[in-house]
BADO-861101 format. One line per field, with one value per residue (C-alpha): residue number from 0; residue in three letters; x, y, z. Coordinates in steps of 0.05 Angstrom, whole numbers, plus 32768, in hexadecimal, padded with zeros to 4 digits. Last residue first. Layout:
BEGIN
n <- c(NUM/...)
res <- c(ala/...)
u <- c(X/...)
v <- c(Y/...)
w <- c(Z/...)
***
This chain:
BEGIN
n <- c(600/599/598/597/596/595/594/593/592/591/590/589/588/587/586/585/584/583/582/581/580/579/578/577/576/575/574/573/572/571/570/569/568/567/566/565/564/563/562/561/560/559/558/557/556/555/554/553/552/551/550/549/548/547/546/545/544/543/542/541/540/539/538/537/536/535/534/533/532/531/530/529/528/527/526/525/524/523/522/521/520/519/518/517/516/515/514/513/512/511/510/509/508/507/506/505/504/503/502/501/500/499/498/497/496/495/494/493/492/491/490/489/488/487/486/485/484/483/482/481/480/479/478/477/476/475/474/473/472/471/470/469/468/467/466/465/464/463/462/461/460/459/458/457/456/455/454/453/452/451/450/449/448/447/446/445/444/443/442/441/440/439/438/437/436/435/434/433/432/431/430/429/428/427/426/425/424/423/422/421/420/419/418/417/416/415/414/413/412/411/410/409/408/407/406/405/404/403/402/401/400/399/398/397/396/395/394/393/392/391/390/389/388/387/386/385/384/383/382/381/380/379/378/377/376/375/374/373/372/371/370/369/368/367/366/365/364/363/362/361/360/359/358/357/356/355/354/353/352/351/350/349/348/347/346/345/344/343/342/341/340/339/338/337/336/335/334/333/332/331/330/329/328/327/326/325/324/323/322/321/320/319/318/317/316/315/314/313/312/311/310/309/308/307/306/305/304/303/302/301/300/299/298/297/296/295/294/293/292/291/290/289/288/287/286/285/284/283/282/281/280/279/278/277/276/275/274/273/272/271/270/269/268/267/266/265/264/263/262/261/260/259/258/257/256/255/254/253/252/251/250/249/248/247/246/245/244/243/242/241/240/239/238/237/236/235/234/233/232/231/230/229/228/227/226/225/224/223/222/221/220/219/218/217/216/215/214/213/212/211/210/209/208/207/206/205/204/203/202/201/200/199/198/197/196/195/194/193/192/191/190/189/188/187/186/185/184/183/182/181/180/179/178/177/176/175/174/173/172/171/170/169/168/167/166/165/164/163/162/161/160/159/158/157/156/155/154/153/152/151/150/149/148/147/146/145/144/143/142/141/140/139/138/137/136/135/134/133/132/131/130/129/128/127/126/125/124/123/122/121/120/119/118/117/116/115/114/113/112/111/110/109/108/107/106/105/104/103/102/101/100/99/98/97/96/95/94/93/92/91/90/89/88/87/86/85/84/83/82/81/80/79/78/77/76/75/74/73/72/71/70/69/68/67/66/65/64/63/62/61/60/59/58/57/56/55/54/53/52/51/50/49/48/47/46/45/44/43/42/41/40/39/38/37/36/35/34/33/32/31/30/29/28/27/26/25/24/23/22/21/20/19/18/17/16/15/14/13/12/11/10/9/8/7/6/5/4/3/2/1/0)
res <- c(cys/lys/glu/lys/ala/tyr/lys/gly/pro/ala/pro/glu/ile/glu/lys/tyr/lys/lys/ser/gly/val/ser/lys/phe/ala/pro/ile/gln/lys/gly/ser/lys/lys/lys/met/ala/asp/ser/trp/ser/thr/trp/trp/ser/gly/glu/phe/phe/gln/ala/thr/lys/gln/trp/tyr/glu/tyr/gly/ser/gly/leu/lys/gly/asn/leu/tyr/his/gly/tyr/lys/lys/lys/ser/pro/pro/asn/ala/val/gly/met/val/his/gly/ser/glu/gly/leu/ile/phe/glu/val/pro/gly/ser/val/leu/glu/ser/thr/val/phe/val/thr/ala/pro/pro/ser/ile/tyr/asp/lys/lys/met/ala/val/ile/phe/val/pro/val/glu/ile/thr/gly/ile/asp/ile/pro/thr/asp/cys/ile/arg/leu/ala/asn/lys/ser/arg/leu/arg/asn/glu/phe/ile/met/gln/lys/met/tyr/tyr/ile/tyr/met/gln/ala/pro/leu/asn/thr/asn/asp/asn/thr/trp/tyr/met/val/asp/ser/ala/pro/pro/ala/leu/gly/lys/leu/tyr/asn/asp/val/ala/tyr/cys/trp/val/met/asp/lys/ala/arg/ile/leu/asn/phe/ala/arg/glu/met/asp/asn/gly/his/met/val/gly/asp/arg/leu/leu/glu/gly/arg/glu/leu/lys/asn/val/leu/ala/ser/asn/ile/val/asp/gly/met/pro/gly/ile/asp/ser/phe/asp/ile/met/ala/ser/leu/phe/thr/leu/ser/asn/ile/val/asp/asn/lys/arg/ala/ser/leu/ile/ser/ala/ala/ile/gly/leu/leu/thr/gly/gly/leu/cys/tyr/gly/leu/val/asn/ile/lys/ala/ser/glu/cys/ile/ser/gln/thr/ile/glu/ile/ala/thr/leu/ala/gly/lys/ser/val/tyr/asp/asp/phe/thr/leu/tyr/gly/met/gly/pro/ala/pro/asn/lys/trp/ser/ile/ile/phe/val/thr/phe/gly/gln/asp/val/met/phe/lys/val/phe/ser/asn/asp/pro/gln/leu/asp/leu/val/tyr/tyr/lys/asn/ile/trp/pro/pro/ile/leu/leu/leu/pro/ile/glu/tyr/ser/thr/glu/thr/val/ser/lys/tyr/gln/ile/leu/gln/ile/leu/glu/asn/glu/tyr/ile/val/tyr/gly/ala/thr/ile/ala/leu/asn/lys/gly/val/glu/phe/ala/ser/glu/asp/val/gln/thr/ile/arg/gly/gln/gln/val/asp/arg/val/tyr/asn/asn/phe/gly/asp/trp/leu/ser/lys/gly/lys/thr/glu/leu/ala/arg/glu/leu/ala/glu/pro/asn/thr/phe/phe/phe/asn/ala/pro/ser/phe/leu/asn/ala/tyr/gln/lys/thr/tyr/phe/asp/leu/arg/lys/arg/ile/pro/glu/gly/ile/glu/val/glu/asp/ser/ile/lys/leu/val/leu/gln/glu/val/leu/leu/his/asn/gln/lys/ile/phe/asp/phe/tyr/pro/phe/asn/ile/trp/gln/ser/ala/lys/phe/arg/asn/asp/gly/ser/his/pro/ser/ile/phe/pro/glu/tyr/lys/asn/lys/gly/asn/his/val/ser/his/asp/ile/phe/ile/his/lys/trp/leu/ser/gln/gln/asn/gln/leu/phe/glu/trp/tyr/tyr/asn/gly/val/lys/lys/leu/gln/gly/pro/glu/thr/phe/leu/lys/thr/phe/phe/ala/ser/phe/ala/leu/glu/ile/asp/his/leu/asp/his/tyr/tyr/gly/arg/asn/asn/lys/leu/phe/asn/arg/phe/val/ser/gln/asn/ile/lys/ile/thr/gly/asn/ile/trp/glu/gly/phe/asn/phe/asp/val/ser/gly/lys/ile/gly/ala/asp/asn/asn/asn/glu/met/ser/asn/glu/met)
u <- c(8141/8104/80E7/809C/808A/80BC/809C/8059/801E/7FFC/7FF7/8031/804C/800C/801C/8037/803E/7FFB/7FDC/7FD8/7F9B/7F59/7F10/7F23/7EE7/7EB8/7EC1/7EAD/7EC5/7F03/7F2D/7F33/7EEB/7EF2/7F32/7F0C/7EDC/7F18/7F39/7EFA/7EED/7F35/7F3B/7F17/7EDC/7EC1/7ED1/7EF5/7EF6/7F36/7F41/7F6C/7F93/7FA2/7FBB/7FEB/8003/8017/7FF4/7FE8/7FB2/7F70/7F55/7F21/7F2C/7F3C/7F39/7F19/7F36/7F10/7ED1/7EED/7EC5/7EE6/7F2A/7F65/7FA7/7FC4/7FB8/7FD1/8011/802C/8001/7FBB/7F89/7F89/7F99/7F85/7FA4/7F89/7FB9/7FB3/7FF4/8036/8057/8084/8052/8023/8062/806C/802F/8058/8086/804C/802F/806E/8085/80A3/8081/803B/8008/7FDC/7FE5/7FF1/7FCE/7FE3/7FBA/7FD9/7FB8/7FEC/801E/805D/8095/80A1/80BD/80FB/812C/8163/8162/8199/8170/8176/8198/818C/818F/8165/8132/8138/8108/8132/8171/8161/81AB/819F/815F/8164/81AD/81CD/8198/817E/81C3/81DB/819D/81A1/81EB/81E5/81AA/8172/815C/8113/80EC/80B0/80AE/8081/8055/804B/803E/8006/7FE8/7FE6/7FE7/8000/8042/803C/8042/8079/806A/80B1/80CF/809D/806D/80A4/80D1/8096/8085/80CF/80DE/80A9/807D/80AF/80E7/80C4/8100/8125/80F5/8106/8150/8140/8117/814F/817F/814D/814A/8194/81B5/81D3/8218/822E/8218/8212/8213/825E/8264/8290/825B/8225/824D/825B/8210/8204/823A/821F/81DB/819C/8191/8166/8147/8123/80F9/80D6/80ED/80F0/8115/8108/80DE/80C2/80A1/806D/8034/800B/801F/7FE9/7FF6/7FC5/7FBF/8006/8017/802B/8070/8094/80D7/80DF/8099/80A8/80E7/80C0/808B/80C0/80DF/809C/808C/80CC/80BB/8076/8094/80BD/807B/8042/803E/7FFC/7FF8/7FBE/7FC7/7FC3/7FB9/7F9E/7FAC/7FA1/7FDD/8009/7FF9/8008/8048/8063/8052/8073/80B2/80B6/80AC/80DB/8110/8119/810D/8127/8163/8173/8174/81AC/81B1/81FA/81EB/81CF/8205/81DB/8193/8167/811E/80FE/80C6/807D/8060/8014/7FDF/7F95/7F5D/7F2A/7EE2/7ED7/7EE2/7F28/7F35/7F1F/7F46/7F86/7F7B/7F75/7F58/7F1F/7F40/7F81/7FC0/7FC1/7FDE/8010/8019/8051/8089/80B6/80ED/80D8/80A1/805F/8051/8007/7FF0/7FA7/7F87/7F61/7F25/7EFE/7EE1/7EA2/7E86/7EAA/7EDB/7F18/7F56/7F92/7FD1/8013/8056/8093/80CD/8119/8139/8100/80BA/8078/8031/802F/7FE7/7FAA/7F78/7F7E/7FA3/7FDA/7FD6/7FAE/7FCF/7FFA/8026/8020/8005/7FF7/803B/805B/803D/8053/8086/80C0/80FC/8138/8179/815B/8183/8176/812B/8125/814C/8121/80E0/80FB/8109/80C4/80A3/80C9/80B6/806D/806B/807D/803D/8013/7FEE/802D/8056/801C/801A/8064/8062/8028/8049/8088/80BF/80D9/80D7/80F9/80E3/80A5/80D3/80EC/8137/813C/810A/8133/8173/8155/8137/817B/819A/8167/816B/81B7/81B5/8184/81AB/81EB/81CC/81A6/81DE/81F2/81C2/81A7/815B/8149/817B/816A/811F/8128/8150/811E/80DD/80F9/810C/80C7/80A7/80D4/80BC/8074/807E/80A9/8073/8038/805D/8065/801F/7FFD/7FBB/7FD7/800B/7FE0/7FA8/7FCC/7FDA/8023/804B/8015/8032/8001/7FF0/8029/8030/8013/8033/801A/7FE2/7F9A/7F73/7F2B/7F23/7F12/7F29/7F64/7F9A/7F93/7F7E/7FC3/7FE1/8023/8039/8020/801D/8055/8084/806F/807C/80C2/80CE/80B4/80E4/811D/810A/8108/814E/8164/8147/8169/81AC/81A3/8199/81D5/8201/81E9/81FA/823D/8254/8292/827C/8236/824B/8281/824D/8221/8259/8272/822B/8226/826E/8267/8227/824A/8286/8256/8236/827A/8293/8251/8259/829E/8286/8250/8264/828D/8256/8220/8247/8250/8206/81F1/8221/820B/81C1/81CB/81F1/81B8/8186/81AE/81B3/8168/8159/8182/815E/811A/80DE/8099/807D/8037/8045/8082/805B/8022/8050/8075/8034/801A/805C/805C/8013/8022/8060/8037/8000)
v <- c(83D2/83C4/83EA/83E3/842B/8444/8419/843B/8438/844B/843B/844C/8489/84B1/84F3/8534/8566/8559/8551/8520/84F9/84EE/8502/853D/854E/8585/85C0/85CB/860D/861B/85EB/860E/8601/85B9/85B5/85C3/858A/855E/856E/8561/851F/8505/8514/84D2/84C6/84E3/852B/8547/8592/85B9/85EA/85BF/85A3/85E9/85FD/85C1/85D2/861A/865C/8676/8647/8639/85F3/85EA/85A1/855D/8519/84D4/848F/8450/845F/8430/8453/8495/847B/847F/8474/84B3/849E/8458/8475/84A9/8495/8492/84CB/8506/854E/8584/85CA/8601/8639/867D/8693/86A8/8665/8657/8654/8621/85F9/85EF/85C0/8589/858B/8584/854D/8522/8510/84CB/84B8/84CA/84BB/84F9/84FF/8542/8566/85AE/85D4/8613/864C/8672/86A1/8677/86AB/8695/8653/8679/8652/8679/8665/8646/8606/8601/8633/8626/8656/8689/868F/8657/861C/85F7/85FB/85C4/85B1/8566/855E/8593/85A0/855F/852A/854B/8559/8513/84F5/851D/850F/84C6/84B5/8491/844A/8437/8407/83DA/83C2/83FB/83F0/83A7/83BC/83EB/83B5/8383/8337/8318/82F2/82A7/8292/8267/827D/8289/829B/82C3/82DC/82ED/830D/8334/8350/835D/8388/83BB/83BF/83B9/83D7/8418/8444/8404/83F9/843D/842A/83E5/8405/8435/83FB/83D8/8416/8417/845B/8468/8477/8430/8419/844C/8447/844C/8482/84B0/84E7/84B6/84A0/84E9/84F8/84BE/84D5/851C/8505/84E3/84A8/84C3/84F8/84C2/84B7/84F9/852A/8567/85A3/858C/85C6/85BD/857B/8553/8528/8545/858C/85A6/85E3/8610/8635/862B/864A/868D/8690/86CE/86A8/86AE/8693/8659/8649/864C/861E/85EC/85EC/85E0/85AA/8585/8584/856B/8533/8520/850F/851A/8556/8570/85A2/85CC/85E9/862F/864F/860F/85F5/85AF/8592/85CF/85D7/858E/8594/85D0/85B2/8570/8594/85BD/8580/854E/8565/85A7/8594/854D/8565/859B/8565/8545/8509/84F2/84B2/8493/845D/8428/8430/8469/8453/8488/84AF/84AA/84F0/84F7/851B/8520/8543/8549/8532/8512/84CD/84E4/84F9/84B6/8490/84B4/84A9/845E/8436/840F/840E/83F1/841A/845D/8490/845D/8454/8487/8457/845D/848E/84B9/84DD/84EB/852B/852E/8560/8577/859A/85DC/85D9/85A9/856E/855E/851E/84F4/84BB/84E5/84BE/84C6/84EC/84CD/84F1/84C3/84DE/84DF/84CF/84F0/84DB/84FB/84E4/84A5/848E/8485/8454/8448/8406/8418/83D4/8397/838A/83C8/83BD/8374/835B/8319/82FA/832E/830F/8345/8353/8325/8338/834D/8332/8305/82C9/82D9/82E0/829D/8277/8297/8284/823D/823C/8259/8223/81EE/820E/8216/81CC/81B7/8191/81CA/81D6/81CC/81FC/822E/822B/8237/8271/8292/8285/82AC/82A1/825F/8279/82BC/82FE/8306/8307/834C/834C/836D/83A5/83BA/83B7/83E3/8413/841C/842A/8461/8480/8481/84A2/84D7/84E1/84EC/8525/8542/8547/8514/8522/84DE/84E1/84C4/848B/8479/847B/8450/841D/841A/8418/83E2/83B9/83C3/83AE/8370/835F/8367/8334/8305/8305/82FB/82C2/829E/82B1/8291/82B1/82F6/82ED/82B4/82E6/8303/834E/8348/8362/8394/83D4/8408/8424/8417/83D3/83CA/83C8/83A7/8386/838C/834B/8351/832A/82E2/82C8/829E/82CB/830A/82DF/82BF/82FB/82D6/82C7/8302/833E/8324/831D/8362/8381/8363/837F/83C4/83C6/83B1/83E8/841D/8408/840E/8454/8469/844E/8474/84B5/84A5/849B/84DE/8501/84DE/84FF/84E1/8498/84A5/84D5/84A6/846F/8497/84B1/8469/8453/8484/847A/842E/8432/845F/8430/83F5/8419/842D/83E5/83CA/83F9/83DF/8397/839F/836F/8340/833C/8331/82F9/82D8/82DE/82C2/8287/8277/827A/8250/821B/8218/820F/81D6/81B4/81BC/81A4/8166/815A/815D/816E/8164/8182/8167/8123/8118/812C/80FE/80C4/80CE/80D1/8091/806D/8082/806E/8029/8020/8031/8000)
w <- c(7DA7/7D7C/7D41/7D39/7D48/7D15/7CDE/7CDC/7D0D/7CE0/7C96/7C68/7C42/7C36/7C14/7C31/7BF8/7BD6/7C1B/7C54/7C69/7C45/7C4C/7C79/7CA5/7C8F/7CBF/7D07/7D25/7D4D/7D77/7DBB/7DD3/7DBC/7DE5/7E26/7E18/7E06/7E49/7E72/7E4E/7E4E/7E99/7EA3/7ED0/7F11/7F1F/7F5C/7F68/7F75/7FAF/7FDB/7FA0/7F85/7FCA/7FCA/7F84/7F90/7F9D/7F57/7F3F/7F60/7F54/7F1D/7F0D/7F2C/7F0A/7F0E/7F01/7EEC/7EC4/7E8F/7E57/7E68/7E50/7E80/7E5B/7E7C/7EC3/7EB4/7E97/7EC8/7F03/7F20/7F25/7EF7/7F09/7ED8/7ED6/7EA9/7E98/7E76/7E56/7E76/7E82/7EBE/7EF8/7ED6/7EC5/7F10/7F10/7EEF/7F2B/7F5D/7F31/7F33/7EEC/7EF4/7F36/7F1D/7F54/7F4A/7EFF/7EDE/7EA5/7E94/7E62/7E46/7E21/7DF7/7E18/7E17/7E1F/7E67/7E4E/7E38/7E0D/7DE9/7D9F/7D75/7D6F/7DBB/7DE9/7E32/7E6E/7E47/7E80/7EB4/7EB3/7E80/7EAB/7EDD/7EE7/7EEF/7EC7/7E92/7E81/7E97/7E88/7E49/7E2C/7E3C/7E1C/7DDB/7DD0/7DE2/7DB6/7DDC/7DCE/7DCF/7DFB/7DEF/7E37/7E4F/7E11/7E24/7E6C/7E53/7E26/7E5F/7E55/7E96/7E9E/7EA9/7EF2/7F0F/7F56/7F6E/7F2A/7F01/7F37/7F69/7F34/7F19/7F5E/7F69/7F2C/7F18/7F56/7F8E/7F63/7F57/7F45/7F32/7EF8/7EDA/7ED8/7EBB/7E83/7E72/7E6B/7E3E/7E12/7E05/7E0E/7DCA/7DAD/7D9E/7DE3/7E1B/7E66/7E6D/7E38/7E62/7E5B/7E72/7EAE/7EBF/7EBE/7EED/7F1D/7F1A/7F34/7F1D/7F4C/7F85/7F57/7F31/7F70/7F66/7F30/7F5D/7F41/7EFA/7EDF/7E99/7EAA/7E84/7E9E/7E63/7E51/7E23/7DF7/7DD3/7D91/7D79/7D35/7D53/7D34/7D4F/7D4C/7D98/7DA0/7D72/7D9C/7DDD/7DC0/7DAA/7DF0/7E11/7DDF/7DED/7E38/7E24/7DF9/7E36/7E59/7E27/7DFA/7DDF/7DA6/7D8B/7D46/7D26/7CE3/7CC7/7C81/7C9E/7C7A/7C85/7CCF/7CDD/7CB4/7CDA/7D1F/7D0C/7CF5/7D35/7D62/7D41/7D10/7D34/7D7D/7D7B/7D51/7D85/7DBA/7D91/7D63/7D5E/7D85/7D46/7D42/7D64/7D4C/7D63/7D6B/7D3E/7D5E/7D4A/7D4C/7D4F/7D25/7D36/7D12/7D4B/7D45/7D89/7D69/7D55/7D9D/7DB9/7D84/7D98/7DE2/7DD4/7E0F/7DEE/7DA9/7DC3/7DD3/7DAF/7DDF/7DFA/7DAF/7DAA/7DBB/7DF9/7E0D/7DD2/7DF8/7DD4/7DAB/7D98/7D63/7D63/7D28/7D29/7CFA/7D26/7D01/7CDA/7CBE/7CF3/7CEA/7CD7/7CC3/7CEF/7CDA/7CED/7CEC/7CEA/7D10/7D17/7CD4/7CAF/7C9F/7C8C/7C7C/7CA6/7CA1/7CCD/7CE8/7D34/7D3A/7D6B/7D8F/7D78/7D35/7D26/7D62/7D78/7DBA/7DDE/7DCE/7DFC/7E3A/7E6B/7EA1/7E8D/7EB6/7E8D/7E6F/7E3A/7E53/7E9C/7E8C/7E69/7E9F/7ED5/7EB2/7EAD/7EF8/7F06/7EDC/7F03/7F45/7F30/7F1D/7F64/7F74/7F57/7F99/7FC3/7F99/7F9B/7FE6/7FED/7FBC/7FE1/8025/8011/8045/8028/7FE1/7FEA/7FCC/7FF9/8035/801E/801A/7FD5/7FE5/8022/7FF9/7FC2/7FF5/8015/7FD1/7FC2/8008/8006/7FC1/7FDB/801B/7FF3/7FCB/8009/803B/8070/80A9/80BF/80BD/8079/8077/80BF/80B3/8075/809D/80D6/80AE/8081/80BF/80DC/809A/809A/80E0/80C8/8091/80BB/80F1/80C2/80A1/80E3/80FB/80BE/80AB/80A0/8068/804D/8040/8003/8004/801B/7FDF/7FC8/7FE6/7FCB/800F/803E/805D/80A3/80E8/8128/8101/811A/811C/8131/8171/8182/813E/8155/8138/8163/819E/81A2/81C5/81CE/8187/815E/818C/81B8/817D/8163/81A7/81A7/8161/8176/81B1/8183/8150/8187/819B/8152/814C/818C/8173/8131/8158/8185/8147/812C/816D/8172/8130/8112/8114/80F8/80C2/80AB/80A8/8079/804D/8046/8034/7FFB/7FE4/7FE3/7FBA/7F88/7F84/7F7A/7F40/7F23/7F26/7F0A/7ECE/7EC1/7EC9/7E94/7E5C/7E87/7EBB/7E86/7E67/7EAC/7EBC/7E79/7E7E/7EC5/7EB3/7E74/7E9D/7ECF/7E97/7E79/7EBD/7EC8/7E82/7E8F/7ED0/7EB0/7EDB/7EBC/7EFC/7EFA/7EDC/7F08/7F46/7F35/7F25/7F65/7F8C/7F6A/7F78/7FC1/7FC8/7FAB/7FD6/8014/8000)
***
């Protein structure tokens, strides 16, 4: 009987896991080879990264050992932590009633809002896992409090805070198999298959050099993404300009040009039909154009920021006006595209060219004094690395490297949650159009990127009058006198809303500020039909962001509706819609989305 059960169990496990020792050995070899190749390829960068980490922590410990007051402060924090740890032990293991259902369970310490690592019930139902979870939260609280409170100067403190967060995230009990009850339970339920699937997922990701965040087989640009009908009607080495076909009998006489960022592809504004901002605007009766940026190939590092202004924004503005034979156009710039738009508008103002009717800055910064979590890692050392070429390959900053840098800013959500799902739980990646776009990276030319990082982000010179000279023109954002719409997102960690708001204080024209809910991408890709995120309007300007928030009104539904309603009032009269795209001079080249949007890194 025992032998029979043993054989049946072995057979069941073998059938479920489909484990192959040879494949395991082969996978282990592939992992070692990939790791070794990566080390040889990037060892110089690793050296400088480790050196920067060493300098940050050396400055911290030097401060402790040379100033008794700082050491005493840290000692007090640690003593408080030990007391809390003892209280936690008593709370969970001695006061049994909290776990036996007699009283409502109240944790000693809870994760911050938005921290999804410990949401599953297993982290509460089992005292052992509840303790290690809450103990880790106490440790995180301790180390982050120390890095925040020790007086070591702001630049070093930011780096120390960033590195401390990375280590705290790394050592979360959710990231290790034997301290993750969800992973353990899944392994038991699948009879070990999840572990084998996780191993194979890990081999795949090590070989490709990045964590898989999305089922890439579920999407294809031009098939189920970026499928709003239109044509490329102009092309140069940097952009393809797309004009979308009208679907209404009449349209507004003043066209709309969209300038997306070139860090990713344009189709974040044209995802699928049910969440396409482009389609929404076309359906509203606007004649819509959009820039699709070239994905610079190795060897195109010579492209400068001036090129992006002249060959990109200014050229697109000129052609849009020419095709529609309109005296003026409305222009929206998203993220870095908004920064570019501000520069282009300043140049046009200096040239006495009043082609722009209104500007919209969508999650875009002109002032870079507070860039949120990115400020923890952008410093002179990073700029020096770029100038030495350590982060560049054949003259370009590789898009995958940019993606990894952004992921580290929100490592809990963008790194470790996927690592846990992929490797510990053996799950298949989800199908998400937004995450597919996030992973569809573009390279950045070295000359352009270094200029942007140094002059605008690090030295914050764009906000100052005539501090920059681009396209042989001094840049003064204060010369922008046309109506300006500024749209920020409440939980945006890339373009913090308080920083986006500063643009309202730099331009000279009338301003309307809109604050959407959610973040940099999900808040932007927020169609009214989803009824998901609301927005704020009608706050009082002139007294700062916090005062605007206090005086603003909340409205249900997407900011798309309020903004498009405002744009209708800025877009002239209704005229017969264009029956075709382009003109005699600018003819159809190829259907949208065009070849540039399909280029891979």
